[in-house]
N, C-alpha and C positions, 0 to 999 in steps of 0.2 A: 512355698507357703508365703503369703503376703505378710510382711512385718507390720506390727502395730506401733503407733507413735509412743505409747506408754511403756514399751518393753525393749527399747533399743539401748545398746551399750554406749558408753561415753565416746568410743571411737567412731560411732555412727552418727550421732546427733550432737552438734556443737551448740553452745549457748548463743542466742541471738535475740535481738529486739523485734517484737512483733510488727512494728511499723517501720522497719528499717528501709530507707529509700535506696540503698545501694544494690547493685546487681548481685544476685545470689548464685552460688555455684555448689555443686556436689563433687568432691575430689575423689578420683579413683586411682589407686595404685596397684601394681602387680609385681610380685616376686615369684621366682620359679620354685623355690623350696622353702620349707619351714626354717631351715638353718639360716637362709638369707634374711628372713624376717627377724629372727632372734638376734643375729649379729648386726643388723642394720645396714648391711652391705646392699647397695642399690636402693633401698627404701628411703634412707635419709636424703640421698641425692634427689629422688623424686619429690619428696616433701619440700625440699628447698626450692625446686623449680616451681612448685605450686604456690609457695609463700611469696616468691618473687613476682609471680604473675599477678597474684591477688593484690600485692602492694602497688604494682604499676597500674592496675586497673581500678584501684580502690574498691575491690570487690569483697564479698563475704562468703566464706565457706560454711554452709549450714550443716554439712555432713561429710564424713570421710569413710571410704570403704577400701579395704586392702585384700586383694586376691592372692592366694598362694596356688598358682597353677602354671602349667607349661604353656608357652605361647601357642602351641599347636592344638591345645585342647579348647574347644569352643564352648564347653559346658561350664559356665562361670556364674555361680550363684550370687557372689557379691556384686558383680556387674548388673545382674537383674535387679537386685535391691537398689542399687544406685540409680538405675533408670526409673524405677518406680518412684523413688524419692523426687527425681527431677519432674516427673509428670504431675505428681500431687502438688508440689510447691512451685511449679513453673520455673524451676532452676535450670541452669546450664551445666552439663556434665563436663568436668575439667579433668583431662587426662595428662599425667605428668610428661610422658615422653611418647613420641610417635611409635617407636619400636615396641612399646608395651601394648600396642593395638594392631598395627598393620600387618601382622604375620598370619592372620587368619581371615580367609575370604568369607567364611561363614559368619564370623563375628562382625565384619564390616557390613555384610548384608543385613544382619539383625539390627545394627545401629541405624542404618538407613530406613528400615521399616518402622523403627520405634518412634520416629518423628520427634525425637528429643534433640534440642540444640546441644552442641558440644564444641569444645576447643581443645587444642593440645598446647601445653605450657611452653615446651621447647620449640614450637613452631606454630605461632598463633594463627597463621594463614592456613594451616592444615586442618580445616574444619570439614563441614559437609561437602564443600567444593572439592577438596582433595579426594574424599571418598568417591565422589562422582567420577573423578578422573580414573581412579582404580576400577570402578565399576564399568567405565567406558571401555577399558581394555577387554573385559569379558564380553561387552556388547559388540566390540569390533570383531572378535572371534566368531560371535553368533552371526554377525552380518555376512562374514565370509561364507559361512555354511549356508545362509539364506541365498546368497548369489549363486552358489553351486546348485542349490535346489531349483532356483528359477531357470537356470540353464537347462536342467533336466526336464522341467516342465515345457520349455520352449521347444525342445526336440520332440517331446511327446505330442504337443499341439500340432507341430508340423506334420506329424504322422496321422493327424485326424482325431486324436483323443481329446475329449472335453472334460473340463474341471469346473468346480465351483457350483454355487446355488443360484439359479436364475430367478428365484422368487424376489419380488420387489419389497422394499421396506414399507411397512404398513403402520397405521395408527396404533394397532395392537402392540407392535414392536416398541413404539415410543412409550406407551404406557408401562410395558414391562421394564424398560430402561429406567423410568422414573421410580417405579416400585423398587427396583434394585438399589437405586441411589438412596431412597428413604430407608431401606433395610440396612444399608451400610452405616448411615448416620445413627440409627438406633443401636446398632452393634457397638459403635464407638462410644455412645453415651452410656450404654450398659457396662462396657469395660471400665469406664471412668468411675462409675458407681461402685464397681467391685473393688477398685483400688482404694477407695476411701471408706468402704464398709466397716473395716475393723475400728476405725476412729468413730464412725457414727454409732456403732454398738457401744463403744466405751463411754461416750458422752451421754447416750441414752441411759446406760446403767448408772451413771452418776446423778440421774434425775433431771437432766436438762430437757426443756421443751424444744420444739422445732426452732423457735426464736432464739433460745439459748444456744442450741447447737450452731445455728447460723452465726451468732456473735462469736462463739469460741473458734469456729473455723476461720472466720475473718481475722481474728486476733493472731492466730497461729500462722497466718500467711499462706494458707492453702488456697490454690486458685479454684475458682468456680468452674462449672462445666463449660461456660461460655468463654473462659479465659480471663475473666475479670478478677479483681481482688476483694470483692465483697459478696457475701452470701445473704440470702433472705430465707424466710421460713418456707415459702412455696418451693424453692429449689431443694431444700432439705427434704420436704415431704415427697417431692418427685424422685429423689434418690432412693428413699425407702420403698416407694410404690414400684419403681422400676425393678427392684430386686425382690419384690413380694415380701418385704419385711414390714412388720407393724410399726407405724410411726408413733412416737411418744404422744400421749394425750396432752392437750393444752392445759396450762395451769389456770385454775379458776380463782379469781379474786375472792376475798372473804365476803364482801358485800353480795357478790353474785351468788356465791354458794349459799348464803343465808337466805336470799330471796328465793332460790330454787327449792330449798328445803321447806320453806314456809308455803 
């Protein structure tokens, strides 16, 4: 379930200034057992690493998430919330220690697919580049399998067997490719709209117009669909339209309302 901004705990959302110019981070910690969390063993060391990193970078932690989970288990709800927070606020995921992350291949793959920037406090250079190295190991194994398969194909061709599709690439193929690219962009935009839908609904329920919602989202530091730091009413209307949600009606000034009634 996607969390809402108005219903997060103090451990999740930290106080910040809406127009803060510093780089924003979302801190992620992991301990293996509930007992470790209560005793502070391991967790305090991770928190110190994060504080030291933020102090050195003059960065700001806008949220913190603590996972109680085995390193071998890839089902991590708190990490999903942290990634969501990063996408919505355009923040960087800050992981305390590399060994809190790198034990799960599934987890590494999910981080790469998330397109969220992240760094590791105890090894600042171990970011997406490091994960690409880890992924390259798996890619190398796949390449070895491919070479063995090519060898088998070569032997089969030598025996007269034919493979592949002889059909030429046509204009219809190009159009299909462009349509597929447009579809992927639309899917990405819809996924972003779903991320911020709880907040759109909350602000609408408070009586805000599309202009008001745009102003509030900008003040909160939520990134726009294009990656900018400012929202406008048309973008808000597009978010509602994309999810088939009724947009708030524009506020009518008193003079206009009086003229319409007469």
